[in-house]
N, C-alpha and C positions, 0 to 999 in steps of 0.2 A: 504494500500500500504506500503510495506516495502522496506528498503534500506539496502544493506549489501555487504559483500565481497564474491567473488566466486573463487574457485580453478580453475586452468587451466584445461579445458576439451578437447581442440582441438588445433592442431598445425597449422591449416589453409593451409596445403600443398596439392597440387594436387597429387594423388596417382600415383605410377609407377616410374620406373627408367627413366633416360634420353633416354636410348636405346629403352625402350618400347614406350615412347612417340613419338620418331622419327619414330618408326616402324608403329605406328598407322597412321601417315600422309602418309607414303609411301604406306601402304596397301590400304588406301582409294583411292589413285590415280590409283591403279591397278584394284581394284574390285568394287569400288563404295560403297555407303552407305548401301543399303539393304542387300547385301551378308554379310556385317560385322554385321548387326543386327541379321541375321540368325545364325551366329557363336556364337554371344553373347548369344542367347537364350539357346544354349547347354552348354556354359561355366558357366552361372550364378549358377546352382545348386552346382557346385564344389566350386565356390567362397563362397557361403552361408555356405558350409560345413566347410571351413577352416577359414573364417572370422566370427567365431561363436559369438563373442561379438556383432558385428553389427547386426547379425541376431536376437539375443535375444532382444535387445532394440527395434528393429523395430517391432518384434512380439508383444511386450508389448505395443507399441504405438497403434497398431491396436486393441488389446484386451481392453486396459484400456482407451485410449483416443477416439477411434472411435467406441468402443462398439461392435466390430465384434465377431462372434463366432470363435471357434478354427480353423476349416477348412478354413473359409473365411479369417482369419488372416494369416494363412500359405500361402494361394494362393496370398494374397496381399503383403506378404514379398517378394515372388518371383517377382511379378510385380514391386515392388519398386526397387529391385536390377537391374531388367532388364531396367527400364526407366532410372535409374541412369547411367547405362552403356551406354545407347543411348545418354544421355546428354554429357558424356565424349567424345564419338565418334564424336558427332556433333561439339563439340568444336574444335577438331583437324581437322575435315572436313572443318570447317570455316577457320582455319589456312591455309588449302591447297587450298582455293579459292572458296568453295561452298557457294552459296547464299541461305539463308533460308527466307521463307516468314514470316513476322511478322504482325499479326493482332492486331491493336491498339485499346484499349479501354481507353479513357481519354487522348488521345494525345493532345487535345486542352488545357488541364491543363498545360502540359509541355511547350507548345508554349507560353502560357500566362506568366508563370514564367520566361521563357527565355527572353521575351521581356522587363521585368522590369529591372531597373538598379541594384537592390539589388541581392546579391548572394542567393543561396538556397541549401538545402541539399536533395539529393536523397537517400532514404533508401532502401537497398536491404535486402534479407534474403536468407537462404540456402534451398530454394524450387525452383524447375524448373531450369532454366539456365540463370541467370541474366547477365552473361557476354555477351550474345547476344545483350542486350540492348545497350551496348557500341558502337556497330557498326551501330546503327540506331538513338538513341536518342542523336542527336548532335545539336549544335547551332552555327550559324555563329557569333553570338554576344557575346557569353560567352565561355571561356575555360572550359573544363570539367575535373575535377580532381578526379581520382579514387583511393581510399585508398586500397592497396593490400598488402597481406602478403609478407614480404621481403625474405622468405626462399624458394621460388619457384626455380625450376631448371632454368638454363640459357635459355634452349630451350623454356619453357613456357613463361618466361618474354620477351624473344626476339620476339616471335611470337605475343604476346600481343602488344608490341610496334609497330611492323610492321603493324598489323591490324588497330591499332588506329592512325597511322601516317597519317596526313592530315585531320583528323576529329577534330582537335583542342582539343585533349584529352591528358592529362598528367597522368602518374602513380605516386602515392606517396607510396613507399614501407614503411611498418611498420618497424622501426629500434629499436635496443636495446638502443640507446642513446636518443630516443624520439625526434629526430630532425624532425620527420614527423609532430609533433604538431605545429611547427612554420610554416610549409608549409600549414597545414590545416587552421590555423588562417589567414594566408596571403591570401589564396584563397578566403575565405569568405569576408575579408576586401576589396578585390579588385572587389567584385561583381561577383564572378565566381561560378560555380557549383561544389559541393563536393558530391561525391558518397561514401557511407560508409555502412557497414553491420549493421543491427539493432538487430540481433538475435544471435550474438556470442560474447563471452567475454573471456578475458585472466586473468591470475593470478593477483589478487589485483584489478580487475576492480570493480568499484562501480556499483551497479545494483538496479533496481526497480522491485518489484514483481507485476506481472499483471496476471489476469486470462486468461488462454489459454486452450480451450477445457475442461473446467470444473475444472481445478486445477491451483494453483498458479505456475507461472514460472518466472524465472529471465531474465530480459532484461538489457543489458548494458546501463548505464545512460548517457554515453558520448555524443551521438548524440543529445539527447533531451536537455541536459544541454547546449550544444553548440548552439543549435537553439535559446534557450531562452536568453542566454548571448549575442549572436550576433544579436538577433532580426531578424532572418531569417526564412523563411518558409520551410516546409518539404513536399516532395512528396514520397510516397511509391511506388516502382515499382516491380512487380512480372512478370517474364517471364516464362510462363508455356508451356511445351511440348504439342503439339496438334496432328498433323499428322506427318508422317515420315519426312516431309520437311518443317514443319511450327510450329510456336509458337504463343500463345496468350499473349499479353502484357497488363497487368492491371495496370493503373496509378491512384493512389488515393491521395487526399489531406489529410494531417494529421494536424489537428488544435487543439487549446486549447483556453479556455476563457482568453482573454488578461487582464481581470480585476483581475485575481487570482494572488497571490504571486508567485514569481519565482519558488520555489520548487514544488508547486502544479501544475503549468503550465507544468513543466517537467514531472511530474507523469501522467498528463492527456494526454500529447503527447505519452508517452510510452503505456498507456492503449489503446489509439485510434489506435496506430500502431499494438498492439497485436490483437485488434478486427479485423482489416483489414487482418492481417496474418491468423487469424482463419478462416475467410470467404474463403480465397483462399485455405487453407489446406482442408477444408470440401469439396470444389469443386474438388480438385486434391489431394486426400489423398495419392496416391502412389508416389507423388513427394515431400514428406517430406524427406529431406536429412540430418537431424541432427542425426548422428549415435552414439549418447550417450544419457543418460537419461536427457533430456532437463528439466524435472520437478524436478530433484533432488535438494534438499536444504541442508544446513549445519545441519538442524534439523533431517535429515533422518539417 
C-alpha cells in the first residue's frame, strides 16, 4: 500500500449551463421520463463524438479493466454514456417531483448505525446515482451532513436544498478557505452522519493505493483517516440504476482490525472500500462514471 500526492483530475461540477439544467426540468414536466430517454438514445453518439477524451478513457476501462473485446467495449461505451445521461435526467426529474423506487439491500445496517449515539461516515462513489440516497436514507435521530462541491450552479444547489429540506439533511459545500473541515469535525463530534465521496481527490490530496480491478488505484485518504481519528464507523452506499423508474441501493459495512496501528487501520479501510466498489462495478460495469484515467499514477 502506498501513500502519495495526486494532481487535480476532476472539478466535481455537474455538466451543463444553468439554462440547460432548467430546460431539463421543464421538459420533463411536459413529456415525461421515457420520451426524454428516447431522445437521449439519439443524442449520445454525437456526445461521444465531441467528448472524445471521455470516450477514450471509458473504452480503455472496458478493454483493460473489464477485459472486453473491441466491439463489446465500443457497445458498452455507448451504454455507459446512455445510462449516465439517464442518471442526469433522473436527477432533474426528482427535482421536478418524480418519485423513484429504491430497492434496499443492507438497510438494516443503516438503521443500526443511526440508532447508536456515535456519528458515522457514509461513503459514496461516482457509480450509479448516489444523490438519490439522500432522499431516502434519512434518520429522525441524526442530522445528515453531505459534503458537496461548492462550485455547482445556483439552480443545482437550490434544488438540492429544496429536496433535502425537512429530511434533517444539511449540505456542506467544499470551500477554498477549508472552512468545511470545521463543519465536518463538528458533525462527527456531535454524533451526526457525514456523507463524503471515497473515490475522488483534488490537488494535494493524500491518497492510499489499493487494488481495483487488477491494478493499483489511488483513493483519497481523508475519509479513512477521519474515521480512525474520530473512532467512527463507515458505511459504503452504492445507488445503482435498475429499471427506468427504480434503483438498487447496496449498503455495506467497511471495517478494519481495531488492534492495528492507526495508519494500517486507515489503509485497511481504504482497501475494504475498494473491494466493495469493485464488486459493484463488476455487477454494473456500465455505471462507472469516472471519466478520467482512474488508475493513472505519478509513475506513468
